[in-house]
Backbone bond lengths (Angstrom), bond angles and torsions (degrees), N, CA, C in turn:
res aa  C-N    CA-C-N  psi(-1)  N-CA   C-N-CA  omega(-1)  CA-C   N-CA-C  phi
1 M - - - 1.457 - - 1.540 108.66 -
2 T 1.330 115.49 139.49 1.476 122.11 -179.32 1.521 109.97 -67.06
3 S 1.309 117.51 131.10 1.447 121.60 176.34 1.532 111.90 -65.41
4 Q 1.305 117.30 143.90 1.434 123.56 178.30 1.529 109.40 -113.35
5 V 1.310 116.81 127.78 1.466 122.10 -175.14 1.525 110.48 -135.15
6 S 1.314 115.52 132.15 1.494 120.61 168.87 1.520 107.54 -97.50
7 V 1.343 116.95 128.03 1.456 122.23 -177.68 1.521 108.71 -109.31
8 L 1.315 116.85 127.92 1.477 123.20 176.45 1.499 109.49 -98.31
9 L 1.345 116.72 121.33 1.447 121.97 -178.13 1.516 109.14 -131.77
10 P 1.357 117.17 91.79 1.489 119.52 179.17 1.494 112.02 -81.12
11 T 1.315 117.03 148.50 1.473 121.69 178.30 1.514 110.84 -147.43
12 I 1.316 116.52 150.52 1.468 122.80 175.81 1.533 109.68 -111.95
13 S 1.330 118.54 2.68 1.436 121.11 179.04 1.540 109.25 -158.11
14 V 1.323 115.82 161.64 1.447 120.31 177.45 1.523 106.90 -116.17
15 D 1.339 115.05 114.23 1.469 120.07 -175.30 1.529 109.62 -151.16
16 E 1.323 116.83 -171.50 1.452 121.08 -177.49 1.526 111.63 -69.33
17 W 1.321 118.37 -31.08 1.468 120.44 177.01 1.520 109.46 -64.88
18 L 1.328 117.90 -41.21 1.460 120.30 176.15 1.513 110.44 -60.84
19 D 1.346 116.91 -43.40 1.423 120.03 177.79 1.527 112.55 -54.62
20 E 1.333 115.95 -46.85 1.478 121.93 179.96 1.516 111.34 -63.12
21 A 1.345 116.22 -40.41 1.452 119.55 179.59 1.516 111.40 -64.65
22 V 1.346 114.86 -46.88 1.484 120.14 -179.91 1.518 111.38 -59.39
23 W 1.317 116.33 -48.50 1.481 120.18 -177.11 1.528 110.61 -66.16
24 S 1.318 118.70 -30.42 1.462 118.87 178.56 1.522 110.33 -65.89
25 I 1.308 116.89 -31.69 1.486 120.55 176.66 1.525 110.09 -78.18
26 L 1.323 117.93 -45.34 1.446 120.09 -178.49 1.516 112.48 -63.33
27 N 1.320 116.92 -26.22 1.483 121.49 179.46 1.522 112.18 -91.22
28 S 1.301 118.51 10.13 1.448 121.77 178.48 1.541 110.50 -60.26
29 A 1.331 115.17 140.84 1.460 120.73 -176.32 1.531 112.24 -96.03
30 D 1.318 115.88 145.38 1.485 123.47 168.23 1.518 114.08 59.98
31 V 1.280 117.74 32.64 1.463 121.66 179.25 1.544 109.60 -150.93
32 E 1.330 114.26 142.84 1.484 120.63 176.47 1.517 107.82 -92.29
33 I 1.302 117.18 124.79 1.470 119.28 -174.34 1.524 110.95 -124.65
34 E 1.334 113.16 153.98 1.454 121.44 157.04 1.524 105.12 -123.32
35 L 1.299 114.98 135.64 1.472 120.88 -176.89 1.522 108.12 -111.82
36 L 1.316 116.13 115.66 1.470 121.31 178.78 1.542 107.26 -99.09
37 V 1.331 115.81 106.35 1.469 121.04 177.61 1.510 106.57 -91.28
38 I 1.336 116.22 117.81 1.466 121.58 -174.58 1.540 107.38 -102.75
39 F 1.336 115.70 106.97 1.450 122.19 -179.47 1.528 108.56 -86.88
40 D 1.331 115.61 104.09 1.464 120.67 -173.84 1.544 109.49 -97.84
41 G 1.343 115.28 96.17 1.457 119.63 -179.32 1.514 114.33 78.44
42 C 1.292 118.10 14.16 1.468 121.96 176.24 1.536 107.39 -137.46
43 Q 1.304 115.56 164.00 1.455 122.30 -177.69 1.538 111.84 -103.42
44 P 1.316 117.95 146.23 1.458 119.34 173.01 1.513 111.46 -61.94
45 D 1.332 115.78 148.43 1.465 122.18 175.89 1.537 106.49 -104.79
46 Y 1.320 115.68 107.28 1.455 118.80 -172.30 1.518 112.45 -79.54
47 S 1.323 117.07 3.73 1.464 120.06 172.07 1.517 112.31 -88.00
48 R 1.367 117.06 -11.06 1.451 120.97 179.06 1.555 109.94 -62.72
49 D 1.298 117.76 139.70 1.461 120.20 -174.44 1.525 112.37 -74.28
50 W 1.340 118.72 -11.14 1.446 120.84 178.81 1.530 113.52 -99.54
51 I 1.303 117.15 -10.09 1.471 119.99 -169.13 1.519 112.62 -66.11
52 S 1.351 118.41 -26.41 1.453 120.23 -179.04 1.511 113.99 -95.93
53 D 1.325 117.23 5.92 1.463 120.38 178.32 1.538 108.92 -61.51
54 P 1.313 118.50 128.57 1.496 120.54 -176.10 1.522 113.61 -62.36
55 R 1.313 118.47 -16.10 1.465 121.07 179.76 1.537 111.51 -81.44
56 I 1.321 116.52 -9.53 1.457 120.40 -175.81 1.540 110.94 -100.02
57 R 1.337 113.90 136.15 1.471 120.92 171.78 1.530 107.03 -124.44
58 S 1.309 114.68 131.82 1.453 121.29 -179.55 1.520 110.87 -97.65
59 I 1.328 115.69 132.46 1.467 122.61 173.22 1.523 106.59 -117.30
60 V 1.293 116.92 117.46 1.475 120.26 -173.85 1.509 110.22 -112.59
61 H 1.343 115.65 124.36 1.464 122.87 171.47 1.541 106.01 -106.53
62 E 1.279 117.22 114.65 1.447 122.47 -178.05 1.547 110.98 -60.29
63 Q 1.317 115.97 -39.11 1.440 122.50 177.62 1.539 109.71 -110.89
64 R 1.332 117.09 146.91 1.433 120.14 179.01 1.545 111.43 -59.14
65 V 1.299 117.51 127.42 1.463 120.93 177.57 1.520 111.45 -112.09
66 G 1.304 118.36 -9.99 1.458 121.81 179.56 1.527 112.04 91.88
67 L 1.326 115.90 161.87 1.440 121.30 -174.26 1.518 114.49 -61.87
68 P 1.366 120.70 -47.93 1.483 118.63 -178.59 1.515 112.26 -60.82
69 A 1.335 118.82 -45.81 1.470 121.10 -179.91 1.522 111.78 -65.32
70 G 1.349 116.05 -38.02 1.445 120.26 179.19 1.531 109.99 -63.99
71 L 1.323 116.77 -44.23 1.464 119.99 178.21 1.535 111.93 -64.28
72 M 1.316 116.29 -37.12 1.469 119.46 177.37 1.540 111.86 -63.78
73 S 1.328 116.85 -37.52 1.443 118.71 176.09 1.503 112.55 -65.15
74 G 1.340 115.50 -35.91 1.454 120.53 175.36 1.503 112.23 -67.03
75 L 1.342 116.94 -44.07 1.461 121.21 177.15 1.536 112.26 -57.97
76 A 1.328 115.13 -40.23 1.469 120.00 -177.51 1.543 110.68 -63.57
77 Q 1.338 117.18 -28.24 1.449 120.18 -175.60 1.520 112.52 -103.25
78 A 1.293 118.58 -7.02 1.490 122.23 -177.85 1.520 110.46 -64.95
79 K 1.325 118.30 134.32 1.438 122.57 -177.71 1.530 113.65 -87.71
80 H 1.322 117.13 -23.84 1.432 119.83 -169.92 1.545 111.79 -106.78
81 E 1.297 115.09 159.94 1.492 122.09 -178.52 1.537 110.55 -72.71
82 L 1.306 117.55 -38.64 1.462 120.83 -177.88 1.535 109.16 -89.62
83 I 1.329 114.08 126.36 1.474 121.60 -175.42 1.526 109.06 -114.01
84 G 1.336 116.10 117.01 1.472 120.84 173.27 1.508 110.63 -96.08
85 R 1.314 114.26 156.70 1.489 119.87 179.06 1.521 109.96 -127.16
86 L 1.303 114.83 145.98 1.460 121.62 169.45 1.517 106.78 -154.50
87 D 1.348 115.54 142.99 1.482 119.67 172.61 1.522 109.17 -91.00
88 A 1.355 113.76 162.02 1.439 121.23 -170.07 1.532 113.91 -73.73
89 D 1.322 117.82 -5.90 1.451 120.44 176.92 1.522 112.35 -116.65
90 D 1.343 118.25 11.02 1.448 121.73 -178.29 1.522 110.42 -113.58
91 I 1.331 115.16 173.74 1.471 120.68 -177.72 1.518 109.19 -134.12
92 A 1.352 115.68 135.28 1.475 121.19 176.28 1.528 108.69 -95.56
93 E 1.342 115.01 137.20 1.456 120.69 174.03 1.536 108.47 -66.12
94 K 1.317 116.04 149.23 1.449 122.29 -170.04 1.533 114.09 -54.68
95 H 1.348 117.64 -36.39 1.466 121.88 -175.51 1.536 112.50 -100.25
96 R 1.316 116.68 5.82 1.465 119.77 -173.79 1.536 112.47 -58.57
97 L 1.309 117.56 -53.03 1.460 120.62 -176.12 1.533 111.70 -62.48
98 F 1.319 116.71 -40.52 1.450 120.30 178.52 1.551 110.13 -62.19
99 K 1.291 118.58 -46.33 1.453 122.28 -177.20 1.514 111.28 -66.38
100 Q 1.315 117.36 -41.08 1.444 118.86 179.83 1.536 111.74 -70.89
101 A 1.331 116.46 -39.30 1.451 119.97 177.15 1.529 111.25 -62.31
102 K 1.330 115.88 -43.91 1.454 121.76 178.65 1.524 110.74 -59.29
103 F 1.322 115.94 -43.45 1.482 120.20 179.59 1.522 110.29 -61.74
104 L 1.315 117.98 -46.28 1.452 119.58 -178.67 1.519 112.19 -66.06
105 Q 1.331 116.13 -35.82 1.469 119.22 178.16 1.508 111.90 -67.55
106 E 1.345 116.94 -33.25 1.446 121.15 -179.35 1.531 113.31 -85.90
107 N 1.321 116.39 -10.00 1.471 120.81 -177.40 1.544 108.96 -130.78
108 P 1.301 116.54 79.99 1.485 119.56 -174.43 1.523 115.17 -62.50
109 N 1.335 117.24 -19.78 1.471 119.75 178.64 1.532 112.81 -82.51
110 C 1.335 115.85 -7.16 1.451 120.73 179.51 1.525 110.02 -92.72
111 V 1.335 116.06 133.44 1.471 120.44 -176.13 1.521 112.51 -104.41
112 A 1.327 117.74 -16.67 1.451 122.39 -178.39 1.502 111.19 -157.26
113 V 1.357 115.63 151.10 1.449 119.49 -178.53 1.532 109.33 -144.95
114 G 1.324 116.21 134.04 1.446 122.45 174.18 1.528 110.09 -113.19
115 S 1.305 116.86 -153.63 1.451 121.35 177.13 1.528 108.95 -162.77
116 R 1.326 114.83 -177.64 1.461 119.88 168.91 1.505 108.12 -74.11
117 V 1.347 115.91 155.93 1.450 122.76 -173.41 1.540 109.11 -134.36
118 R 1.328 114.70 142.27 1.480 118.64 177.17 1.531 109.64 -118.70
119 I 1.313 114.28 139.89 1.456 122.36 179.22 1.513 111.04 -72.79
120 M 1.356 116.55 146.71 1.451 121.64 164.90 1.516 108.21 -138.43
121 D 1.326 118.04 157.61 1.451 120.19 -176.22 1.524 108.85 -96.69
122 E 1.324 114.93 -172.32 1.470 120.69 -175.52 1.506 114.05 -60.66
123 R 1.362 116.43 -24.90 1.444 120.91 179.46 1.536 112.50 -94.19
124 G 1.309 117.19 0.87 1.456 121.00 -177.48 1.503 115.16 86.84
125 V 1.334 117.01 7.57 1.461 120.41 178.47 1.545 109.35 -74.91
126 L 1.339 115.41 127.92 1.484 119.20 -174.47 1.498 110.14 -76.69
127 G 1.342 113.97 144.52 1.444 122.36 178.20 1.496 111.50 -123.34
128 N 1.316 117.07 -141.14 1.475 121.95 -176.81 1.517 111.75 -81.67
129 E 1.292 113.39 178.05 1.466 121.00 -177.99 1.508 110.69 -99.60
130 I 1.338 116.53 143.16 1.460 121.49 168.43 1.536 105.36 -89.01
131 R 1.329 116.22 117.79 1.450 120.92 -173.77 1.528 110.89 -86.23
132 Y 1.298 115.82 112.35 1.450 121.55 172.61 1.515 108.82 -108.26
133 P 1.318 117.74 148.69 1.491 118.53 174.63 1.535 108.52 -62.31
134 V 1.323 116.18 145.16 1.447 120.19 179.71 1.533 109.08 -121.09
135 G 1.322 113.91 158.58 1.470 119.06 179.93 1.501 110.78 142.67
136 P 1.334 116.63 173.81 1.471 121.84 -175.66 1.521 115.09 -76.32
137 D 1.346 116.85 -13.76 1.474 118.53 179.60 1.538 107.90 -156.60
138 I 1.325 116.59 103.03 1.470 122.76 -175.83 1.536 111.12 -108.65
139 R 1.309 117.22 22.75 1.464 119.10 -174.12 1.531 113.39 -64.70
140 K 1.307 119.06 -32.94 1.475 119.90 179.93 1.523 109.22 -66.79
141 E 1.325 118.51 -39.48 1.459 119.95 174.43 1.520 111.69 -64.24
142 L 1.301 116.27 -32.87 1.487 121.59 -179.84 1.488 111.56 -65.28
143 I 1.322 118.22 -28.83 1.459 120.57 178.17 1.534 111.97 -61.49
144 F 1.338 115.42 -34.79 1.457 119.93 -177.78 1.542 112.49 -80.65
145 Q 1.363 115.03 -46.02 1.479 119.21 -179.30 1.500 109.67 -154.05
146 N 1.306 115.46 165.71 1.462 121.18 179.53 1.520 110.12 -73.23
147 V 1.338 116.16 111.47 1.443 121.21 -175.83 1.527 112.28 -119.19
148 V 1.327 116.31 17.53 1.458 120.60 176.80 1.539 108.96 -114.93
149 P 1.331 119.24 118.98 1.452 121.39 -179.40 1.551 110.20 -71.27
150 H 1.295 116.47 107.69 1.465 120.61 -174.27 1.532 111.75 -57.35
151 P 1.324 121.14 -49.22 1.483 119.84 -179.53 1.518 113.00 -73.69
152 G 1.334 117.69 -4.27 1.448 120.50 179.73 1.538 111.60 -114.79
153 S 1.332 116.80 27.09 1.451 120.19 -171.97 1.508 114.15 -113.59
154 M 1.337 114.67 167.08 1.464 123.19 170.06 1.513 107.92 -140.87
155 F 1.314 118.83 141.33 1.467 120.70 -179.37 1.515 109.96 -146.85
156 R 1.330 113.42 168.55 1.479 120.98 -178.66 1.513 109.01 -86.68
157 K 1.333 115.97 131.63 1.444 120.95 179.42 1.525 111.20 -65.58
158 T 1.327 118.33 -39.27 1.480 119.79 -179.15 1.535 111.64 -62.15
159 A 1.339 115.12 -40.36 1.479 118.58 179.75 1.518 110.09 -66.60
160 S 1.322 118.11 -39.27 1.457 119.61 179.29 1.551 109.65 -66.44
161 A 1.320 117.49 -33.55 1.448 119.56 178.35 1.514 111.01 -68.03
162 Q 1.323 116.65 -34.92 1.469 120.50 178.25 1.515 112.96 -61.20
163 I 1.327 117.55 -31.97 1.459 120.04 -179.64 1.539 112.66 -96.55
164 G 1.327 116.79 1.97 1.458 120.60 -179.33 1.501 115.27 85.34
165 G 1.363 115.93 12.01 1.464 120.02 178.81 1.516 113.61 70.97
166 Y 1.325 115.34 -154.75 1.459 120.99 178.07 1.545 110.85 -73.88
167 D 1.285 116.00 144.92 1.463 122.11 175.21 1.524 108.70 -80.22
168 V 1.330 118.24 104.41 1.460 122.23 -174.91 1.518 113.24 -72.91
169 T 1.341 116.75 -7.35 1.459 119.50 178.39 1.524 111.85 -83.79
170 L 1.332 116.16 -14.10 1.461 119.72 -176.84 1.531 110.56 -85.70
171 K 1.329 116.36 131.88 1.441 122.03 178.63 1.534 112.06 -97.92
172 N 1.332 115.94 -11.52 1.475 122.08 178.46 1.524 107.22 -145.80
173 M 1.325 115.14 158.21 1.464 122.97 174.10 1.517 113.57 58.21
174 E 1.353 116.58 22.27 1.452 119.17 -179.98 1.517 111.88 -63.94
175 D 1.363 117.51 -32.20 1.453 118.98 178.51 1.531 111.37 -69.75
176 Y 1.311 117.88 -41.45 1.467 121.12 -179.78 1.521 109.63 -63.69
177 D 1.313 116.99 -45.03 1.479 119.64 178.20 1.537 110.25 -62.50
178 F 1.302 117.23 -37.95 1.481 120.58 179.42 1.512 110.30 -63.09
179 W 1.314 117.85 -46.24 1.475 121.38 -179.12 1.536 111.13 -64.24
180 L 1.319 115.46 -41.06 1.466 118.73 179.73 1.514 111.75 -61.07
181 R 1.307 115.71 -42.70 1.476 119.38 178.97 1.539 111.10 -73.56
182 M 1.321 118.30 -36.94 1.451 120.11 176.40 1.548 110.52 -61.46
183 A 1.330 115.97 -36.12 1.467 121.52 -177.41 1.519 111.93 -64.68
184 T 1.328 119.32 -17.64 1.447 120.76 175.62 1.529 111.11 -78.55
185 E 1.333 116.73 -11.90 1.456 121.72 -179.17 1.519 112.73 -96.06
186 G 1.324 117.56 -17.02 1.457 120.52 -179.09 1.515 111.66 168.88
187 E 1.315 116.20 -176.10 1.465 121.65 -176.52 1.522 110.76 -69.81
188 I 1.327 115.33 154.38 1.449 122.60 172.52 1.516 107.43 -126.98
189 A 1.300 117.25 135.43 1.480 122.94 -174.07 1.527 111.06 -123.98
190 N 1.306 114.94 160.60 1.466 122.29 165.05 1.506 109.43 -129.57
191 L 1.324 116.64 126.17 1.463 120.59 178.31 1.532 110.20 -72.92
192 D 1.320 115.33 146.94 1.463 121.44 -178.00 1.528 110.84 -87.55
193 E 1.331 116.45 54.31 1.436 122.80 178.21 1.527 108.66 -146.84
194 I 1.329 117.57 149.22 1.435 121.94 174.54 1.537 107.51 -83.61
195 L 1.319 116.57 108.44 1.459 121.87 -175.20 1.536 114.61 -120.72
196 T 1.329 115.75 -4.92 1.478 119.69 177.60 1.520 109.76 -136.34
197 F 1.304 115.70 142.88 1.441 121.26 177.68 1.545 108.34 -113.70
198 Y 1.335 114.05 117.15 1.452 123.13 -170.69 1.516 110.30 -100.93
199 R 1.327 115.57 120.44 1.483 121.09 -175.68 1.525 110.55 -84.91
200 V 1.321 115.33 124.43 1.467 123.09 173.79 1.510 107.70 -100.90
201 H 1.320 116.93 127.75 1.491 121.09 -179.78 1.488 109.66 -148.80
202 S 1.317 114.18 177.97 1.487 121.00 -169.99 1.530 111.63 -62.67
203 G 1.309 118.57 -25.90 1.458 120.54 -179.10 1.507 112.40 -68.75
204 Q 1.336 117.68 -10.28 1.466 122.07 -179.33 1.527 112.65 -103.46
205 M 1.311 117.42 8.33 1.450 121.21 -172.63 1.528 112.98 -90.93
206 S 1.310 118.79 7.36 1.448 121.41 -179.67 1.545 109.23 -78.83
207 R 1.322 115.09 175.66 1.468 119.29 179.38 1.533 111.57 -66.98
208 G 1.332 115.97 -23.53 1.478 119.13 -178.27 1.529 111.19 80.10
209 A 1.328 115.26 -154.14 1.451 120.55 -173.89 1.524 111.79 -66.03
210 K 1.339 114.71 139.99 1.468 119.59 173.01 1.519 109.09 -64.64
211 P 1.324 117.18 149.56 1.451 120.56 -177.48 1.518 113.57 -81.61
212 Y 1.291 118.49 20.49 1.442 123.94 178.86 1.515 108.19 -151.54
213 G 1.304 116.99 162.12 1.473 120.99 178.28 1.519 111.33 126.12
214 P 1.334 116.84 177.99 1.490 121.18 -175.40 1.512 112.99 -58.65
215 Y 1.352 117.78 -35.36 1.469 118.86 -177.28 1.511 110.92 -68.57
216 I 1.342 118.25 -34.76 1.456 120.86 175.58 1.516 110.35 -62.57
217 N 1.320 116.18 -44.95 1.459 120.82 -179.99 1.555 109.94 -63.08
218 Q 1.329 116.05 -40.57 1.463 119.14 -179.19 1.518 111.47 -66.79
219 V 1.318 116.81 -42.85 1.474 121.04 179.04 1.534 109.57 -62.35
220 L 1.315 117.55 -44.19 1.462 120.65 179.18 1.535 111.13 -61.51
221 A 1.315 116.54 -39.64 1.450 119.71 178.82 1.536 110.71 -66.56
222 S 1.355 117.19 -39.39 1.440 120.26 178.05 1.517 111.45 -69.33
223 K 1.325 117.56 -36.00 1.463 120.73 175.22 1.529 109.95 -62.14
224 S 1.312 116.73 -44.57 1.481 119.92 -178.18 1.527 110.85 -62.88
225 K 1.316 117.94 -39.55 1.465 120.59 -179.88 1.521 109.74 -65.93
226 L 1.347 118.22 -43.17 1.454 120.59 179.68 1.503 110.31 -65.36
227 A 1.344 117.79 -38.67 1.464 120.87 179.14 1.540 110.90 -59.61
228 R 1.324 115.60 -39.05 1.458 119.15 177.93 1.525 111.93 -66.73
229 V 1.337 116.19 -41.42 1.460 120.02 178.22 1.508 111.76 -60.57
230 L 1.354 116.93 -38.66 1.449 121.48 -179.20 1.494 115.64 -90.03
231 N 1.346 116.46 6.75 1.468 121.92 -177.54 1.513 111.62 53.05
232 Y 1.319 115.16 46.29 1.447 123.30 -177.45 1.525 109.20 -76.14
233 S 1.314 117.82 142.12 1.462 120.82 178.19 1.503 111.51 -58.07
234 R 1.337 116.67 129.26 1.454 121.68 -177.86 1.572 111.73 -64.30
235 M 1.296 115.60 -42.77 1.469 118.36 -179.68 1.524 110.90 -66.74
236 K 1.326 117.28 -41.53 1.428 121.17 178.07 1.534 109.90 -62.21
237 F 1.335 114.81 -42.83 1.488 119.70 -179.65 1.520 110.29 -59.42
238 L 1.336 117.68 -50.74 1.441 120.60 -178.21 1.528 112.70 -61.14
239 F 1.321 116.41 -40.87 1.465 120.53 177.50 1.528 110.76 -62.28
240 E 1.303 116.61 -46.95 1.459 120.92 -176.96 1.547 111.24 -65.17
241 Q 1.321 116.56 -36.23 1.439 118.08 179.60 1.528 111.72 -72.00
242 F 1.301 117.52 -32.06 1.471 120.38 171.41 1.522 111.49 -60.65
243 I 1.328 116.50 -44.59 1.461 122.46 175.93 1.519 109.95 -61.65
244 W 1.316 117.23 -47.15 1.482 121.31 -178.14 1.525 111.02 -59.57
245 L 1.326 117.76 -45.82 1.438 121.28 179.65 1.525 111.26 -64.38
246 T 1.321 115.55 -39.22 1.482 119.76 177.47 1.541 109.67 -60.43
247 V 1.320 116.11 -44.76 1.450 119.96 179.17 1.525 112.47 -61.34
248 Q 1.335 116.52 -36.15 1.489 119.21 178.40 1.522 110.39 -61.77
249 Y 1.304 117.72 -42.31 1.478 121.47 178.81 1.521 110.57 -68.33
250 L 1.307 117.68 -43.56 1.473 121.07 -179.78 1.545 110.27 -62.93
251 R 1.318 116.42 -38.21 1.460 119.77 -179.75 1.547 109.65 -70.05
252 Y 1.321 115.86 -43.68 1.473 120.30 -176.92 1.512 111.28 -62.77
253 F 1.323 116.31 -39.55 1.479 119.73 179.94 1.541 111.82 -90.23
254 R 1.316 116.13 13.33 1.480 123.61 171.81 1.523 112.29 61.99
255 I 1.295 116.01 30.22 1.463 119.67 174.11 1.528 109.29 -81.99
256 I 1.310 117.11 -31.49 1.462 121.74 171.59 1.543 107.68 -122.71
257 K 1.297 116.67 162.90 1.466 122.25 -178.63 1.534 111.62 -76.68
258 P 1.346 116.66 158.22 1.483 120.08 174.84 1.527 110.31 -56.65
259 G 1.315 116.25 159.43 1.458 121.84 -175.89 1.512 113.23 -57.32
260 Y 1.335 117.88 -40.79 1.472 119.18 -176.62 1.537 111.53 -67.56
261 K 1.379 116.89 -20.09 1.442 119.62 175.92 1.546 109.87 -90.00
262 R 1.313 117.45 -37.71 1.458 119.35 -177.28 1.528 111.67 -66.65
263 K 1.322 117.66 -21.61 1.456 120.32 -177.74 1.511 113.03 -89.11
264 F 1.293 118.18 3.71 1.486 120.83 178.81 1.512 109.25 -60.57
265 R 1.326 114.98 139.71 1.488 122.54 174.96 1.530 108.07 -130.79
């Protein structure tokens, strides 16, 4: 039976990068999809050649609601159990959705799956790989740092409902908090294949999230809960979180490079 997947694709603008992202999903092989394009504070452009495709459903927020709330609106309307993700400036490999859906169907204890990811620049020229740990259960690595590529992931809708979905109060690190809470529901995997192409551009060159604030506290609380579920060593956990917090400060003050640069191989 053909796998059925609902793909959430939020955007704050309509441009050529969005066109490429949409077509990469519509051209997915061996899978039945619905693509929910979430227009967050922008309007659909009905001259786009993909906008009338029957597999596409548009969700329009007249005012910006932010990524977590936008994704929650998509989850509420998604028809299928398997939920794929892609950002509006990234590209999915043709067989990505099929391979991730097949993995989840064959591994009922797994609630989410990512993959390896390759960088591309503003022109679409491919660069190096972002190295994520791979395997059928990477939750222990997740306790230390975010090792699941959010725009390159697929997860189970029922599991996300069990944890209440994305925390819409978080302005940063909402994806990391989501994975940490999802990991208390079951295994999380990364496939050992490059299945998503992640675009690096000038809009990502800022300092990013501050190394303090409510989202840091929330992530630490979610890490602690997962550590207890996995019977993680308390001393190891405390040491790793000290290192993690130190890295957040070093990154923010530009002493070390952002994560997507530091993972180049």
